[in-house]
C-alpha positions in Angstrom: 32.1 22.4 3.0 30.2 20.0 0.9 26.6 19.5 1.8 26.1 22.9 3.6 24.3 26.0 2.5 27.5 28.0 2.2 29.1 25.2 0.1 26.1 25.2 -2.2 26.2 28.9 -2.7 29.9 28.8 -3.5 29.3 25.9 -6.0 26.6 28.0 -7.7 28.9 31.0 -8.0 31.6 28.8 -9.4 29.3 27.2 -12.0 28.0 30.6 -13.1 31.5 31.9 -13.4 32.7 28.9 -15.5 29.6 28.3 -17.6 27.8 31.7 -17.8 25.1 33.3 -15.8 22.3 31.3 -17.6 23.9 28.0 -16.6 21.0 26.7 -14.5 18.4 28.0 -17.0 20.1 26.0 -19.8 20.4 22.8 -17.9 16.8 23.0 -16.8 15.6 23.6 -20.3 17.6 20.5 -21.5 15.9 18.3 -18.9 12.5 19.6 -20.0 13.1 18.9 -23.6 14.4 15.4 -23.0 11.0 14.3 -21.5 9.1 11.8 -23.6 6.2 10.7 -21.4 3.9 13.6 -22.3 2.2 13.6 -18.9 -1.4 14.2 -18.4 -1.5 17.0 -20.9 -1.2 14.4 -23.7 -4.2 12.4 -22.4 -7.0 14.3 -20.7 -9.2 11.3 -20.1 -6.4 9.5 -18.2 -6.0 12.6 -16.1 -9.7 12.6 -15.3 -9.7 8.9 -14.3 -6.6 9.3 -12.1 -8.0 12.4 -10.4 -11.3 10.5 -9.7 -9.4 7.6 -8.1 -7.3 9.9 -5.9 -10.4 11.8 -4.8 -12.2 8.6 -3.8 -9.2 7.3 -1.9 -8.6 10.5 0.1 -12.3 10.8 1.1 -12.7 7.2 2.2 -12.9 6.9 6.0 -11.4 4.2 7.9 -13.9 2.1 9.9 -13.0 1.2 13.4 -14.5 -2.0 14.8 -15.5 -1.6 18.4 -14.7 -4.6 20.6 -17.8 -6.3 22.0 -18.1 -7.6 25.5 -19.6 -11.1 25.7 -21.3 -11.9 29.0 -22.2 -15.5 29.7 -25.5 -16.1 31.3 -27.4 -19.2 32.2 -31.0 -19.5 31.2 -33.3 -21.7 33.3 -36.7 -23.1 32.4 -38.4 -20.6 34.6 -36.8 -17.7 32.6 -38.3 -19.1 29.4 -41.8 -19.5 30.9 -41.8 -15.9 32.1 -40.7 -14.6 28.7 -43.5 -16.5 26.9 
């Protein structure tokens, strides 16, 4: 039953029985302690800059270029005299 909801529930029960009820809390804490990047909490200015960039990108609208129709016309000398 690997990969199903029932299989996952059975695996969780078995892990808790083998390693204790706080198994998932302990492995989650280990992962959090191993982190070395620091994230945005370590550099507030970097967080401000990144947030500003994301805000600009999300509010930028895409411009749609409308196709133009070109109509060929012939201009005669009489047309130019009437326009003047």
